N, C-alpha and C positions, 0 to 999 in steps of 0.2 A: 594792499599791495600784492604783489606777485607770490609772496612766501605763504599766502593764505590758502593757495591751492591744495586740493586734495592729493595731488600727484607729487608736491614738493616734499624733497627730502633734504634734511638739514646736512647730512653725511652720505658721501657717496663713495664706495669702495671700487677702486680702480687700480689693477697692478699691486694688489696687497697693500694699499696706502688709503687712509681714510682722507678724502678731499672735503673741503668746506664748501655747502651747498650755496652759500651766498655770493661766491666769486664766479667770474667768467671762467669758462672751462680751459680757455687758453692760459690763464694766470693760475688756475688750480692744479693744472697738469705740471706746473713748475715744481710743485711741492714733492713731486716724486724724485727721488734720486735718480739721477741719470737722464732726466727729461729737460732739455733746455727750452727756451722760448721758441726757437726756430722749428725745433723738432714737435714741439706741442702744436704749433700752427699746421705743421705738415700733416701730424697725424689726424687733426680735426678735418683737414681738407680731403684726406684720402678716405676717412670714414663716413664723410658727407654730413658732418656735424657743423653748425654755424659756431664759430670761435668765439662770438659775442654772447652767446646763450649762457645763462646762469647753470651752473652745476647741478643744483638741485631741481632744476626743471627737466633734465634728461630723462628720456624713456629708458626702459630696461633694454630695449634693442640697441639704443645709442650707446649705452653704457658697455653692453657686450662688444659692439663693433670697435670702440675705442680700446677696450682691452685686447682684443685679438690683433689690432693693428699694432699696439705697443709690443705685445710678446713676440711679434714676428714682423718687424718693420721692412726688411729686405723682401720678403714674400708678399708684401702688400703694397709694393712700388714706392717705397721712401728709398731716396738715393743713398748710396754706400757712403759717401762723405759725410752723412749726417750721424752715422753710427758711431758709439763710442770704443769699440774695441775691434779694430781693423787687424787681420792676420795675427790671431792669437798666438802666442809663443808655443803652446802645447799642441793645439790642433790645426793652426794655419788657416782657420775659417775666419770669416767676418761675423762677429756677434754683436748684439746690443744688450747690455746688463742694465738691470734696474735693482734699486733697493739694497737688499742684504748681500745679493750675489755680487753687486758692484763693490761693495765694501770689503768683502771677502777675497775677491780677486785681486784688488789694490793692495791689500795687506799682504797677500802671498807674493806679489811682484816685489814688493818692498824687502820681504824676508828673503826672497830668491837673490835679489841684488846685493844684500848684506852677506849672504852665503859664499857668493862668488867673489866678494870683496871687489865689486866694481867701483869706479869713483862715486857714482851716485849713491851706492851703497853705503860706503863709507860716510858720505856726507849726511845721509839719513840717520845713521847711528850716531853720530855726534851730535846731530841736531842744527846743522849748518845749512844754508841754503843750497839747493841742489842744482839749480839751473844757471849757475855763473853770475850771480849777483854780487856786487862789491859788499864787503863786510866792515868797512872802516866806521860808518856811521850808523847802519842798520844791523838788525839780528844781534843785538847786545844782550839779550836775556839768555840766562842760563836756565836749563829745565827746572821748572818748579820754583825759581827764584825771581826776585825783583830785577829789575833793570839795573845794569851796570853803569855808573856814572864815572866821573873823573876821580882817580883815587888821590887823596891828599897825603903828603908826607907827614909822619908824626913830627909834632913840633912846629909844623909851618903854622903861620897866623893867617886867621881869615881877615881878607883884606879887600882893598879897593881894586 
């Protein structure tokens, strides 16, 4: 098989994430937090890498091309509607965050919403849905506890 090549790598490191060498590059890039399927295909196209190629068969130059495109997608021709942080609250710039940076910024955004006591912040704090969903039948779990069911009155018989 192809895995017996001398140049085959079982693990490829792109954007500080270990990717499985046996998967197609377009699917493997999805494992990086902050990279969607559309962005993965666009990055492969801009970098000039076949998106059906196995990750373990990439040359070092192709890996470095993918890495540079992921680190600065706007500078390499990726459209701005594909990036995940447009008009940052602090800087006002368009950014694309990956991995731990994305987690950190998301947590800080939630902390800021809680601090200013916005509606979304209070919903995050209480553990309820933030984006307007109905709560009659869903979101019935309390934090760290089992789901709530129908509460029966004491002394009521189990019946038909």
